[in-house]
C-alpha positions in Angstrom: -29.7 -7.5 -17.3 -26.7 -8.4 -19.1 -26.5 -7.8 -22.7 -24.7 -10.1 -25.2 -21.3 -8.7 -26.3 -21.9 -9.1 -30.4 -20.8 -5.3 -31.3 -18.2 -5.4 -34.0 -15.5 -3.2 -34.6 -16.4 0.1 -35.8 -20.0 -0.5 -35.0 -21.9 1.4 -32.3 -22.9 -1.0 -29.4 -26.4 -0.6 -28.5 -25.9 0.5 -24.7 -24.7 3.9 -26.4 -28.2 4.7 -27.6 -29.4 8.0 -25.8 -25.9 8.9 -24.6 -23.8 11.8 -25.8 -19.9 11.1 -25.7 -19.3 14.7 -24.0 -22.2 15.0 -21.8 -22.4 11.2 -20.7 -18.6 10.8 -20.8 -18.6 9.4 -17.5 -21.3 6.9 -17.9 -19.7 5.7 -20.9 -16.2 5.4 -19.5 -17.6 3.7 -16.5 -19.2 1.1 -18.4 -16.1 0.4 -20.2 -13.9 0.0 -17.1 -16.0 -1.7 -14.7 -17.9 -3.9 -17.1 -17.4 -4.7 -20.4 -13.7 -4.3 -21.0 -12.7 -4.7 -17.3 -9.8 -7.3 -17.9 -8.2 -5.1 -20.5 -8.3 -1.9 -18.8 -6.8 -3.3 -15.5 -3.9 -4.6 -17.3 -3.7 -1.5 -19.7 -3.7 0.8 -16.5 -0.9 -1.2 -15.1 0.9 -0.9 -18.4 0.2 2.8 -18.3 2.2 3.3 -15.0 4.9 1.1 -16.2 5.3 3.3 -19.2 6.1 6.4 -17.1 9.1 4.7 -16.0 10.5 5.2 -19.4 10.8 8.8 -18.8 14.0 9.6 -16.5 12.7 12.6 -14.8 9.5 10.7 -13.7 11.5 7.8 -13.0 13.7 9.7 -10.8 10.9 11.3 -9.0 9.2 8.0 -8.3 12.6 6.7 -6.7 12.6 9.9 -4.7 9.4 9.6 -3.2 10.5 6.1 -1.6 6.8 4.7 -2.2 7.6 2.2 -4.9 10.6 1.0 -3.5 9.7 1.2 0.4 6.1 0.1 0.4 5.4 -1.2 -2.9 2.3 -3.1 -2.0 0.6 -0.5 -0.3 1.6 2.0 -3.3 0.4 -0.4 -5.9 -2.9 -1.0 -4.4 -3.5 2.8 -3.2 -2.7 3.7 -7.0 -5.3 1.1 -8.1 -8.0 2.3 -5.5 -7.4 5.9 -6.5 -8.1 5.4 -10.0 -11.1 3.2 -9.6 -12.6 5.5 -7.1 -12.6 8.3 -9.6 -13.8 6.0 -12.4 -16.7 4.6 -10.4 -17.8 7.7 -8.8 -16.8 10.5 -11.2 -15.4 13.7 -10.2 -18.5 15.5 -9.0 -19.3 12.7 -6.6 -18.0 13.4 -3.0 -15.6 10.4 -3.1 -14.5 11.6 -6.4 -13.9 15.2 -5.1 -11.8 13.6 -2.0 -9.7 11.6 -4.4 -9.0 14.8 -6.5 -7.9 16.7 -3.6 -5.7 13.9 -2.4 -4.0 13.7 -6.1 -3.4 17.3 -6.1 -1.8 17.4 -2.4 0.4 14.3 -3.5 1.5 16.1 -6.7 1.9 19.7 -6.3 4.7 19.4 -3.6 7.0 18.1 -6.4 8.5 20.0 -9.4 6.5 18.6 -12.0 6.1 20.2 -15.5 2.7 20.4 -17.3 4.2 18.6 -20.4 5.2 15.7 -17.9 1.5 16.1 -16.2 -0.1 16.0 -19.7 1.9 12.8 -20.6 0.9 10.8 -17.4 -2.7 11.9 -18.3 -2.2 10.7 -21.9 -1.1 7.2 -20.7 -4.5 6.7 -19.0 -6.0 7.8 -22.3 -4.2 5.6 -24.9 -2.5 2.9 -23.4 -5.6 1.0 -22.4 -7.4 2.0 -25.4 -4.8 0.5 -27.5 -4.7 -2.5 -25.3 -8.5 -3.0 -25.8 -8.4 -2.5 -29.4 -5.6 -5.1 -29.8 -6.8 -7.7 -27.5 -10.5 -7.0 -26.4 -13.5 -8.7 -27.6 -14.0 -5.8 -30.0 -12.3 -2.4 -30.9 -13.5 0.9 -29.4 -15.8 3.1 -31.2 -15.4 6.6 -31.8 -18.2 7.5 -29.4 -16.2 5.5 -26.6 -12.8 6.9 -27.4 -14.2 10.6 -27.3 -15.7 9.7 -24.0 -12.6 8.2 -22.7 -10.8 11.6 -23.9 -13.2 13.8 -22.1 -13.2 11.9 -19.1 -9.5 12.2 -18.4 -9.7 15.9 -20.1 -12.1 16.7 -16.8 -9.8 15.0 -14.4 -7.0 17.1 -15.8 -8.7 20.2 -15.7 -9.7 19.7 -11.9 -5.9 18.9 -11.3 -5.4 22.4 -12.9 -3.2 20.7 -15.6 -2.6 23.4 -18.2 -2.9 23.4 -22.1 -4.5 20.0 -22.4 -5.1 19.4 -26.3 -9.0 19.9 -27.2 -9.3 16.6 -29.2 -8.3 12.9 -29.1 -6.1 13.3 -32.4 -4.3 16.3 -31.0 -3.6 14.8 -27.6 -2.3 11.6 -29.2 -0.1 13.5 -31.4 1.3 15.3 -28.6 1.7 12.0 -26.4 3.6 10.5 -29.0 5.9 13.4 -29.9 6.9 13.4 -26.1 7.7 10.0 -25.8 10.1 10.3 -29.1 11.7 13.2 -27.6 11.7 11.8 -23.8 12.1 8.1 -23.9 15.6 7.0 -22.5 17.1 4.3 -20.1 17.9 5.6 -16.6 19.1 3.6 -13.8 16.0 4.7 -11.7 14.0 2.9 -14.3 15.7 -0.4 -13.9 15.2 -0.1 -10.1 11.3 0.8 -10.5 10.5 -2.0 -12.9 12.7 -4.6 -10.7 10.5 -3.5 -7.5 7.4 -3.9 -9.7 8.3 -7.7 -10.8 9.2 -8.3 -7.1 5.7 -7.4 -6.0 4.1 -9.3 -9.0 5.9 -12.3 -7.9 4.5 -11.7 -4.3 0.9 -12.6 -5.9 2.0 -15.7 -6.8 1.5 -18.8 -4.3 4.4 -19.5 -1.9 5.4 -22.6 -3.6 5.6 -21.2 -7.1 7.6 -18.1 -5.7 10.2 -20.5 -4.6 10.8 -21.9 -8.2 13.2 -19.7 -10.1 11.6 -20.8 -13.5 8.3 -19.4 -12.1 9.6 -16.1 -11.3 11.5 -16.0 -14.8 8.4 -17.0 -16.5 6.1 -14.4 -14.9 8.6 -11.6 -15.5 9.4 -12.6 -19.3 5.6 -12.9 -19.8 5.1 -9.4 -18.5 8.0 -8.1 -20.6 6.0 -9.5 -23.8 3.4 -7.0 -22.9 5.9 -4.0 -23.2 6.6 -2.5 -26.8 10.4 -2.5 -28.1 10.8 1.3 -27.2 9.6 0.9 -23.7 11.8 -2.0 -23.2 14.6 -0.3 -24.4 14.2 2.7 -22.0 13.4 0.5 -19.0 16.5 -2.0 -19.8 14.3 -4.8 -20.0 15.8 -7.5 -22.2 13.9 -8.7 -25.4 11.6 -11.7 -24.1 11.9 -15.2 -26.3 10.3 -14.6 -29.5 8.1 -17.9 -28.8 6.9 -16.8 -25.5 5.9 -13.4 -26.8 3.8 -15.1 -29.7 2.4 -17.5 -27.2 1.3 -14.7 -24.8 -0.1 -12.4 -27.2 -1.9 -15.5 -28.9 -3.5 -16.4 -25.5 -4.5 -12.8 -24.9 -6.1 -12.7 -28.6 -7.8 -16.0 -27.9 -9.4 -14.8 -24.6 -10.6 -11.6 -26.4 -12.3 -13.6 -29.4 -14.3 -16.0 -26.6 -15.5 -13.1 -24.9 -17.4 -12.1 -28.0 -19.7 -14.6 -27.4 -20.2 -14.1 -23.9 -22.3 -11.4 -22.1 -21.3 -8.0 -20.7 -21.7 -8.3 -17.0 -24.3 -6.7 -15.2 -22.5 -5.7 -12.2 -19.4 -3.8 -11.6 -16.2 -6.0 -11.2 -15.0 -3.4 -8.6 -16.6 -1.7 -5.6 -15.1 1.4 -3.6 -13.6 0.3 -0.3 -13.2 -3.3 -1.3 -10.7 -5.5 0.5 -7.4 -6.3 -1.4 -4.2 -7.8 -0.6 -3.0 -4.5 1.1 -6.1 -3.7 3.0 -7.9 -7.2 4.0 -10.6 -5.9 5.8 -11.1 -2.9 3.2 -10.2 0.6 3.2 -11.2 4.2 3.8 -10.2 7.1 1.6 -8.1 8.5 4.6 -5.9 5.5 4.5 -4.8 6.0 0.8 -1.8 8.1 -0.2 1.9 8.7 1.0 2.4 8.6 4.7 -0.8 7.0 5.6 -1.2 3.8 7.6 -2.8 0.6 6.2 
């Protein structure tokens, strides 16, 4: 049965009764992503991937693979499917294990440092969580933060990532310092963000896509969701202040309105579901570089 979304910031939501944020981290995080905060997490995960473009070594690697620029639609939906498969099933489920094997196969052929692996893992922890706190119907409570941290720490352990900090606070401190030291503009970042915006435009109706103002508006609205250090590293111009105020105001209003709604009692996403890249649905064997649609 759906429950009303009445938890205030800092207050423990009713659904957490009897759940332990360490032992039950998957159940808690799954609820956040697939039910209560699915709109915010969907945006937050996208912003997490955009944020990695601001690190030159990561941006150059993404360009070198050719997937984001050569097959952007498949790459985008594959990335989403891989993430949601892990979240929906957990790392101990057969589908989760298969996705982890795929992730390890995709990444271990590249020269990626453990610091870079930890940073990318951190974007999945902190960027969506901060977005929820800023624009969601309520802020996350400490048990939900801890469950989020332990979910991704388990994913990192399964991927063989070394020296993952042992607490949210320690991981966030490392995450923030990595950005301070490593954020910088690189031409690869400009290419990546351009390809990303072109892909977003493809999701608009054809008539709207052909209107230059509509593409500009969508691109500029996306820019308002990036904070100034990310914009600088991506070479993105500052969006019009009025547009930024309007977009942020709309997002906050939607979050506040959802306080009076009910938390869905069904998942918004299901494994194998159709999407723009896979109109008939997908199998796990279709995901990843070099695989056909």
